[in-house]
C-alpha positions, 0 to 999 in steps of 0.5 A: 483762962489766960495768965498775965504776961509777967515777962513783957510787963517787966522787959516793958518796964526795964524799957522804960528805965533805960530810956530814962537814965539814957535820956538824963545821961545824953543830955549830960554827955558831950558830943562823942559821948552822944554818938557811942551812947545812941549807937549803943542803944539803938543796937540793943533795941533793934538787934531782938527785931532782927534775929528771932533766936532767944539767945539774942533776946537774952543777950539783948536785955542783959544789955539794956541792964547793963547799959542802964547802970553804965549811963547811971553810973556815968551820970553820978561820975559827972557829978550830976544829981538823979 
Protein backbone atom coordinates (compact mmCIF):
# COMPACT_ATOMS: atom_id res chain seq x y z
CA UNK A 1 0.00 0.00 0.00
CA UNK A 2 1.33 3.44 -0.93
CA UNK A 3 1.21 6.37 1.43
CA UNK A 4 0.20 9.90 0.72
CA UNK A 5 3.23 12.07 -0.17
CA UNK A 6 2.64 14.75 2.46
CA UNK A 7 6.11 16.20 1.91
CA UNK A 8 5.40 16.91 -1.75
CA UNK A 9 1.98 18.37 -0.92
CA UNK A 10 3.38 20.70 1.74
CA UNK A 11 6.25 21.75 -0.54
CA UNK A 12 3.81 22.53 -3.37
CA UNK A 13 1.57 24.57 -1.07
CA UNK A 14 4.57 26.54 0.25
CA UNK A 15 5.70 27.20 -3.34
CA UNK A 16 2.23 28.42 -4.29
CA UNK A 17 2.00 30.75 -1.28
CA UNK A 18 5.46 32.16 -1.96
CA UNK A 19 4.61 32.81 -5.61
CA UNK A 20 1.33 34.57 -4.73
CA UNK A 21 3.01 36.80 -2.13
CA UNK A 22 5.90 37.44 -4.55
CA UNK A 23 3.56 38.59 -7.32
CA UNK A 24 1.79 40.98 -4.96
CA UNK A 25 5.11 42.39 -3.69
CA UNK A 26 6.43 42.56 -7.26
CA UNK A 27 3.49 44.73 -8.29
CA UNK A 28 4.15 47.12 -5.39
CA UNK A 29 7.94 47.32 -5.74
CA UNK A 30 9.98 49.82 -7.70
CA UNK A 31 12.23 48.75 -10.59
CA UNK A 32 15.39 47.91 -8.61
CA UNK A 33 13.41 45.90 -6.04
CA UNK A 34 11.65 43.96 -8.80
CA UNK A 35 14.94 42.82 -10.31
CA UNK A 36 16.36 41.74 -6.95
CA UNK A 37 13.20 39.84 -5.95
CA UNK A 38 13.00 38.10 -9.32
CA UNK A 39 16.62 36.94 -9.20
CA UNK A 40 16.29 35.63 -5.64
CA UNK A 41 13.09 33.73 -6.40
CA UNK A 42 14.53 32.26 -9.60
CA UNK A 43 17.61 31.03 -7.73
CA UNK A 44 15.50 29.50 -4.97
CA UNK A 45 13.48 27.51 -7.51
CA UNK A 46 16.37 26.55 -9.84
CA UNK A 47 19.03 25.54 -7.28
CA UNK A 48 17.35 22.27 -6.13
CA UNK A 49 16.99 21.21 -9.77
CA UNK A 50 20.64 21.88 -10.61
CA UNK A 51 22.09 20.33 -7.45
CA UNK A 52 20.38 17.18 -6.21
CA UNK A 53 21.94 17.16 -2.71
CA UNK A 54 19.47 17.09 0.14
CA UNK A 55 21.25 19.97 1.88
CA UNK A 56 20.59 22.23 -1.10
CA UNK A 57 16.91 21.25 -1.01
CA UNK A 58 16.56 22.16 2.67
CA UNK A 59 18.50 25.40 2.30
CA UNK A 60 16.29 26.45 -0.61
CA UNK A 61 13.16 25.31 1.24
CA UNK A 62 14.07 27.50 4.22
CA UNK A 63 15.02 30.27 1.81
CA UNK A 64 11.59 30.15 0.19
CA UNK A 65 9.88 30.47 3.55
CA UNK A 66 12.12 33.37 4.58
CA UNK A 67 11.70 35.01 1.16
CA UNK A 68 7.92 34.71 1.37
CA UNK A 69 7.90 36.23 4.85
CA UNK A 70 10.17 39.06 3.76
CA UNK A 71 7.93 39.82 0.76
CA UNK A 72 4.94 39.87 3.10
CA UNK A 73 6.72 42.26 5.47
CA UNK A 74 7.78 44.44 2.53
CA UNK A 75 4.18 44.75 1.37
CA UNK A 76 2.99 45.49 4.91
CA UNK A 77 5.76 48.08 5.33
CA UNK A 78 4.66 49.86 2.18
CA UNK A 79 1.19 50.25 3.69
CA UNK A 80 -0.60 47.99 1.24
CA UNK A 81 -3.14 45.46 2.51
CA UNK A 82 -3.20 41.81 1.61
